[in-house]
MILUMLO-460670 format. One record per residue: x, y, z of N, C-alpha, C, O in turn; residue number from 1; residue in one letter. Coordinates in steps of 0.2 Angstrom, whole numbers, plus 5000, padded with zeros to 4 digits. Layout:
N
> X:Y:Z:X:Y:Z:X:Y:Z:X:Y:Z:NUM:A
...
END
This chain:
179
> 4883:5150:5073:4877:5147:5071:4879:5139:5072:4884:5137:5072:1:M
> 4873:5136:5072:4874:5128:5073:4874:5125:5067:4872:5127:5062:2:S
> 4877:5119:5067:4878:5115:5060:4871:5113:5058:4866:5114:5061:3:P
> 4871:5111:5052:4864:5109:5048:4861:5104:5053:4864:5099:5056:4:A
> 4854:5105:5054:4850:5100:5058:4851:5093:5056:4850:5091:5050:5:P
> 4851:5088:5060:4851:5081:5059:4845:5078:5062:4843:5080:5068:6:R
> 4842:5074:5059:4836:5071:5061:4837:5063:5060:4841:5061:5056:7:R
> 4834:5060:5065:4834:5052:5064:4829:5050:5058:4824:5053:5057:8:S
> 4831:5045:5055:4827:5042:5050:4820:5040:5053:4815:5041:5050:9:F
> 4821:5037:5059:4815:5035:5063:4810:5041:5064:4804:5040:5063:10:A
> 4813:5047:5066:4808:5052:5067:4805:5055:5061:4799:5056:5061:11:D
> 4808:5055:5055:4805:5057:5049:4800:5052:5047:4795:5054:5044:12:L
> 4802:5045:5048:4797:5040:5046:4791:5041:5049:4786:5040:5046:13:L
> 4791:5042:5056:4785:5043:5060:4781:5049:5057:4775:5049:5057:14:K
> 4785:5055:5056:4781:5061:5054:4778:5060:5047:4772:5062:5046:15:L
> 4781:5056:5042:4778:5055:5036:4772:5050:5036:4768:5051:5032:16:A
> 4773:5046:5041:4767:5041:5042:4761:5044:5045:4755:5042:5044:17:S
> 4762:5049:5049:4756:5052:5053:4753:5059:5050:4748:5061:5052:18:E
> 4756:5061:5044:4754:5067:5042:4753:5067:5034:4756:5063:5031:19:C
> 4750:5072:5032:4749:5073:5024:4755:5077:5022:4760:5079:5025:20:G
> 4756:5077:5015:4761:5080:5012:4762:5088:5014:4767:5090:5015:21:M
> 4756:5091:5014:4757:5098:5016:4760:5100:5023:4764:5104:5023:22:D
> 4758:5096:5027:4760:5096:5034:4768:5094:5034:4772:5098:5037:23:E
> 4769:5089:5031:4776:5087:5030:4781:5092:5027:4786:5094:5030:24:F
> 4778:5095:5022:4782:5101:5018:4782:5107:5023:4787:5111:5022:25:G
> 4778:5108:5027:4779:5113:5032:4784:5112:5037:4787:5117:5040:26:G
> 4786:5106:5039:4791:5105:5043:4798:5104:5039:4803:5106:5041:27:V
> 4798:5100:5034:4803:5098:5030:4803:5103:5024:4800:5101:5019:28:I
> 4807:5109:5024:4806:5114:5019:4812:5115:5014:4813:5119:5011:29:D
> 4817:5110:5015:4823:5110:5010:4825:5103:5008:4822:5098:5011:30:C
> 4829:5102:5004:4832:5095:5002:4835:5092:5008:4838:5096:5012:31:P
> 4836:5086:5008:4839:5082:5013:4844:5077:5010:4842:5074:5005:32:Y
> 4849:5075:5014:4853:5070:5013:4852:5064:5018:4852:5066:5024:33:L
> 4851:5058:5016:4850:5052:5020:4856:5048:5020:4858:5046:5015:34:V
> 4860:5048:5026:4866:5044:5026:4865:5037:5025:4860:5034:5028:35:A
> 4869:5034:5020:4868:5027:5018:4874:5023:5020:4874:5019:5025:36:T
> 4879:5023:5015:4885:5019:5016:4891:5022:5015:4891:5029:5016:37:G
> 4896:5019:5014:4903:5022:5012:4906:5018:5006:4903:5013:5004:38:T
> 4910:5022:5003:4914:5019:4997:4919:5014:5000:4922:5015:5005:39:L
> 4919:5008:4997:4924:5003:4999:4931:5005:4998:4932:5007:4992:40:A
> 4935:5005:5003:4942:5007:5002:4945:5008:5009:4942:5007:5014:41:G
> 4951:5009:5008:4955:5010:5014:4957:5017:5015:4959:5021:5011:42:K
> 4956:5020:5022:4958:5027:5023:4965:5027:5027:4965:5024:5032:43:L
> 4970:5030:5024:4976:5031:5027:4977:5038:5030:4974:5042:5027:44:E
> 4981:5038:5035:4982:5045:5039:4984:5050:5034:4988:5048:5029:45:S
> 4983:5056:5035:4986:5062:5032:4993:5063:5034:4995:5061:5039:46:G
> 4996:5067:5031:5003:5069:5033:5003:5074:5039:5008:5073:5043:47:E
> 4998:5078:5039:4998:5083:5045:4991:5081:5048:4986:5079:5045:48:V
> 4991:5082:5055:4986:5080:5059:4979:5083:5057:4974:5080:5057:49:T
> 4979:5089:5054:4973:5092:5053:4971:5091:5045:4965:5093:5043:50:K
> 4975:5088:5042:4973:5086:5035:4968:5080:5035:4968:5076:5039:51:E
> 4965:5079:5029:4961:5073:5029:4965:5068:5027:4971:5069:5024:52:S
> 4963:5061:5028:4967:5056:5026:4966:5054:5019:4963:5058:5015:53:G
> 4970:5050:5016:4970:5048:5009:4966:5041:5009:4967:5036:5012:54:F
> 4961:5042:5004:4956:5036:5003:4959:5032:4997:4960:5035:4992:55:L
> 4961:5026:4998:4963:5022:4993:4957:5017:4991:4955:5013:4994:56:K
> 4955:5018:4985:4949:5014:4982:4952:5008:4978:4958:5009:4975:57:L
> 4949:5003:4978:4951:4997:4974:4951:4999:4967:4948:5003:4965:58:P
> 4956:4995:4963:4956:4997:4956:4949:4996:4953:4946:4991:4955:59:S
> 4948:4999:4947:4942:4999:4944:4937:5004:4947:4939:5009:4949:60:G
> 4931:5003:4946:4925:5007:4948:4924:5007:4955:4925:5002:4958:61:N
> 4923:5013:4959:4921:5013:4966:4915:5009:4967:4911:5009:4963:62:P
> 4914:5006:4973:4908:5003:4975:4906:5005:4982:4911:5007:4986:63:A
> 4900:5004:4984:4898:5006:4991:4897:4999:4995:4896:4994:4993:64:H
> 4898:5001:5001:4897:4996:5007:4891:4998:5010:4889:5004:5010:65:T
> 4887:4994:5014:4881:4996:5017:4882:5000:5023:4888:5001:5025:66:L
> 4877:5003:5026:4877:5008:5031:4881:5006:5037:4883:5011:5041:67:G
> 4883:5000:5039:4886:4999:5045:4893:5003:5046:4894:5004:5052:68:G
> 4896:5004:5041:4902:5008:5041:4902:5015:5041:4906:5019:5042:69:K
> 4896:5018:5040:4895:5025:5039:4893:5027:5046:4888:5025:5049:70:N
> 4897:5031:5049:4896:5034:5056:4889:5038:5057:4887:5039:5062:71:P
> 4887:5040:5051:4881:5044:5051:4875:5040:5049:4869:5043:5048:72:L
> 4875:5034:5048:4870:5030:5045:4864:5031:5049:4864:5031:5056:73:A
> 4858:5032:5046:4852:5033:5049:4850:5040:5051:4845:5042:5053:74:G
> 4855:5045:5049:4854:5052:5050:4852:5055:5044:4853:5053:5038:75:Q
> 4848:5060:5045:4845:5064:5039:4847:5071:5040:4845:5074:5045:76:V
> 4851:5074:5035:4854:5080:5036:4851:5085:5031:4850:5084:5025:77:V
> 4849:5091:5034:4846:5097:5029:4852:5100:5025:4857:5101:5027:78:A
> 4850:5101:5019:4854:5104:5014:4852:5112:5014:4848:5114:5010:79:V
> 4854:5116:5019:4852:5123:5019:4858:5127:5021:4863:5125:5025:80:R
> 4857:5133:5020:4862:5138:5021:4862:5140:5029:4856:5142:5031:81:K
> 4867:5140:5032:4867:5141:5040:4872:5147:5041:4871:5151:5045:82:L
> 4878:5147:5038:4883:5151:5039:4882:5158:5035:4879:5158:5030:83:M
> 4886:5163:5037:4885:5170:5034:4889:5171:5029:4889:5177:5026:84:R
> 4894:5167:5027:4899:5168:5022:4895:5169:5015:4890:5172:5015:85:D
> 4898:5166:5010:4895:5166:5003:4887:5164:5003:4886:5158:5004:86:D
> 4883:5169:5003:4875:5167:5003:4873:5162:4997:4867:5160:4998:87:P
> 4877:5162:4992:4874:5158:4986:4876:5151:4987:4873:5147:4983:88:S
> 4880:5149:4991:4883:5142:4992:4882:5139:4999:4882:5142:5004:89:R
> 4880:5132:4998:4879:5129:5005:4886:5124:5005:4886:5119:5001:90:I
> 4890:5126:5009:4897:5123:5010:4896:5116:5014:4893:5116:5019:91:Y
> 4900:5111:5011:4900:5105:5015:4908:5103:5016:4912:5104:5012:92:V
> 4909:5101:5022:4916:5099:5024:4917:5097:5031:4912:5097:5035:93:G
> 4923:5096:5033:4924:5093:5040:4925:5099:5045:4924:5098:5051:94:R
> 4927:5105:5043:4928:5110:5047:4921:5113:5050:4916:5113:5046:95:A
> 4921:5116:5056:4915:5119:5059:4912:5125:5055:4906:5126:5056:96:S
> 4916:5128:5051:4913:5134:5047:4909:5132:5041:4908:5137:5037:97:G
> 4907:5126:5040:4903:5124:5034:4896:5124:5036:4894:5123:5042:98:N
> 4892:5124:5031:4884:5124:5033:4883:5116:5035:4878:5115:5039:99:D
> 4886:5112:5031:4885:5105:5032:4891:5101:5034:4896:5101:5030:100:L
> 4892:5100:5041:4898:5097:5043:4898:5089:5044:4893:5087:5046:101:V
> 4903:5086:5040:4903:5079:5041:4910:5077:5044:4915:5078:5041:102:I
> 4909:5074:5050:4915:5073:5054:4918:5066:5052:4917:5061:5055:103:D
> 4922:5066:5047:4925:5060:5044:4932:5062:5041:4932:5067:5038:104:D
> 4937:5058:5043:4944:5059:5041:4945:5059:5033:4950:5061:5031:105:R
> 4940:5056:5029:4940:5056:5022:4938:5063:5019:4938:5064:5013:106:S
> 4935:5067:5023:4932:5073:5021:4937:5079:5022:4940:5080:5027:107:I
> 4938:5083:5017:4942:5089:5017:4939:5095:5022:4933:5094:5023:108:S
> 4943:5099:5024:4940:5105:5028:4934:5108:5025:4929:5109:5027:109:S
> 4935:5110:5018:4930:5113:5014:4930:5108:5008:4934:5109:5003:110:R
> 4925:5104:5008:4925:5098:5003:4922:5100:4996:4924:5098:4991:111:H
> 4916:5102:4997:4911:5104:4991:4906:5109:4993:4906:5111:4998:112:A
> 4902:5111:4988:4897:5115:4989:4891:5114:4985:4891:5111:4979:113:W
> 4885:5115:4988:4878:5115:4984:4877:5122:4982:4879:5127:4985:114:F
> 4873:5123:4976:4871:5130:4974:4865:5129:4970:4864:5124:4966:115:E
> 4860:5134:4971:4854:5134:4967:4855:5137:4960:4859:5142:4960:116:R
> 4853:5134:4955:4853:5137:4948:4846:5136:4946:4844:5131:4943:117:Q
> 4842:5141:4946:4835:5141:4945:4832:5136:4949:4832:5136:4955:118:G
> 4828:5131:4946:4825:5126:4950:4829:5120:4952:4828:5116:4957:119:E
> 4835:5120:4949:4840:5114:4950:4844:5116:4956:4846:5121:4957:120:A
> 4846:5110:4960:4852:5111:4965:4858:5107:4961:4857:5102:4959:121:L
> 4863:5111:4961:4869:5108:4959:4875:5107:4964:4874:5110:4969:122:V
> 4879:5103:4963:4885:5101:4967:4891:5102:4964:4892:5100:4958:123:L
> 4896:5105:4967:4903:5105:4965:4908:5103:4970:4907:5105:4976:124:A
> 4913:5100:4968:4919:5098:4972:4923:5104:4973:4924:5108:4968:125:D
> 4926:5106:4979:4930:5112:4980:4937:5110:4980:4941:5114:4983:126:A
> 4939:5105:4976:4946:5103:4976:4948:5099:4982:4954:5099:4984:127:G
> 4943:5094:4984:4944:5090:4990:4950:5085:4988:4951:5083:4983:128:S
> 4953:5082:4994:4958:5077:4993:4955:5070:4990:4958:5067:4986:129:R
> 4949:5068:4993:4946:5062:4991:4940:5062:4986:4937:5057:4985:130:N
> 4938:5068:4984:4933:5068:4979:4926:5068:4981:4925:5067:4987:131:G
> 4922:5071:4976:4915:5071:4977:4912:5067:4971:4914:5068:4966:132:T
> 4907:5063:4973:4904:5058:4968:4897:5059:4968:4894:5060:4973:133:F
> 4894:5059:4962:4886:5058:4961:4885:5052:4957:4887:5051:4951:134:V
> 4882:5047:4960:4880:5041:4957:4887:5037:4955:4887:5034:4950:135:N
> 4892:5038:4959:4898:5035:4959:4903:5038:4953:4908:5035:4952:136:L
> 4900:5043:4950:4904:5047:4945:4908:5052:4948:4904:5057:4951:137:A
> 4914:5053:4948:4918:5058:4951:4917:5065:4948:4917:5066:4942:138:K
> 4915:5070:4952:4914:5077:4950:4921:5080:4949:4925:5081:4954:139:C
> 4922:5083:4943:4929:5087:4943:4928:5093:4947:4923:5096:4948:140:P
> 4934:5095:4949:4934:5101:4954:4931:5107:4950:4933:5109:4945:141:K
> 4926:5110:4954:4923:5116:4952:4918:5116:4947:4914:5121:4945:142:G
> 4917:5110:4944:4912:5109:4939:4905:5107:4942:4905:5103:4946:143:E
> 4900:5111:4940:4893:5109:4943:4890:5103:4940:4890:5102:4934:144:M
> 4887:5099:4945:4884:5093:4943:4877:5093:4946:4876:5094:4952:145:Q
> 4872:5093:4942:4865:5093:4945:4864:5087:4949:4866:5081:4947:146:A
> 4860:5088:4954:4858:5082:4959:4850:5082:4959:4847:5087:4959:147:V
> 4848:5076:4958:4841:5075:4958:4839:5070:4963:4843:5066:4966:148:K
> 4832:5069:4964:4830:5064:4969:4832:5058:4968:4833:5055:4963:149:D
> 4834:5055:4974:4837:5048:4975:4844:5047:4972:4847:5041:4972:150:E
> 4847:5052:4970:4854:5052:4968:4859:5050:4974:4857:5052:4979:151:D
> 4864:5046:4973:4868:5045:4978:4874:5050:4978:4878:5050:4973:152:V
> 4875:5054:4983:4880:5059:4983:4885:5056:4989:4884:5055:4994:153:V
> 4892:5056:4987:4897:5054:4991:4902:5059:4992:4905:5062:4987:154:T
> 4904:5061:4998:4909:5065:5000:4915:5061:5003:4914:5058:5008:155:F
> 4921:5061:5000:4926:5057:5002:4924:5050:5002:4922:5047:4996:156:G
> 4923:5046:5008:4920:5040:5008:4913:5039:5010:4910:5034:5010:157:R
> 4910:5045:5013:4903:5044:5016:4898:5046:5011:4898:5051:5007:158:V
> 4893:5041:5010:4888:5042:5005:4881:5044:5008:4879:5042:5014:159:S
> 4877:5047:5004:4871:5050:5006:4866:5049:5000:4868:5049:4994:160:F
> 4860:5048:5001:4855:5048:4996:4851:5055:4996:4849:5057:5002:161:Q
> 4850:5058:4991:4848:5065:4990:4840:5065:4989:4838:5061:4985:162:F
> 4836:5069:4993:4829:5070:4992:4827:5077:4993:4829:5080:4997:163:F
> 4823:5079:4988:4819:5085:4989:4813:5083:4994:4811:5077:4995:164:N
> 4810:5088:4997:4805:5086:5002:4799:5082:5000:4797:5077:5003:165:P
> 4796:5083:4994:4791:5079:4992:4793:5072:4991:4790:5067:4992:166:E
> 4799:5071:4987:4802:5064:4986:4803:5061:4993:4802:5055:4993:167:A
> 4806:5064:4998:4807:5061:5004:4801:5059:5007:4801:5053:5010:168:L
> 4796:5063:5007:4789:5061:5010:4787:5054:5007:4785:5050:5011:169:Y
> 4787:5054:5000:4784:5048:4997:4789:5042:4998:4786:5036:4999:170:F
> 4795:5043:4998:4800:5037:5000:4799:5035:5007:4799:5029:5008:171:A
> 4798:5039:5011:4797:5037:5018:4791:5033:5019:4790:5028:5023:172:L
> 4785:5036:5016:4779:5032:5016:4779:5025:5013:4776:5021:5016:173:R
> 4783:5025:5007:4783:5018:5004:4787:5014:5009:4786:5008:5009:174:A
> 4793:5016:5012:4797:5012:5016:4792:5010:5022:4793:5004:5024:175:F
> 4788:5014:5025:4784:5012:5030:4778:5008:5028:4774:5005:5033:176:A
> 4777:5007:5022:4771:5003:5019:4764:5007:5020:4759:5004:5020:177:G
> 4765:5014:5020:4759:5018:5021:4757:5020:5014:4761:5023:5010:178:V
> 4751:5019:5011:4749:5021:5005:4748:5028:5004:4746:5031:4999:179:G
END
């Protein structure tokens, strides 16, 4: 199976500007992550070639830098199940066997997962080397953290903003200046 679909911000901006919510919802039928920035810090090589590197964050609270350092900046990634393994979880990681693949040395092979709990989508860190954060708060390994519209979700050093389809539609229209 192929990795989670990536769309450009410009393509979704055009789509949201040209159609109504119902049509947009017919095309965009799952939550999305919009690549934004990175955590400020230094990435050092791992001990073994296939390991993720070690992210050294400055002392104190983590902080974001803007999109220029995010290799995925401007990409919009579907949060959907693609692989046939555990059907209840949407896995995130650097390895190709994940539903959502993030090719960055700060990301572990299997870094985290999303899971539906009723109407809510929750996120859990899978014991990653560099952590998973929601709004800059580190998620303890295996503990579920609810994510909601416009939350900033960070895997390793790579940050995304989370949107359900309706919130993404209205955020894109506001960005484009379309009422």
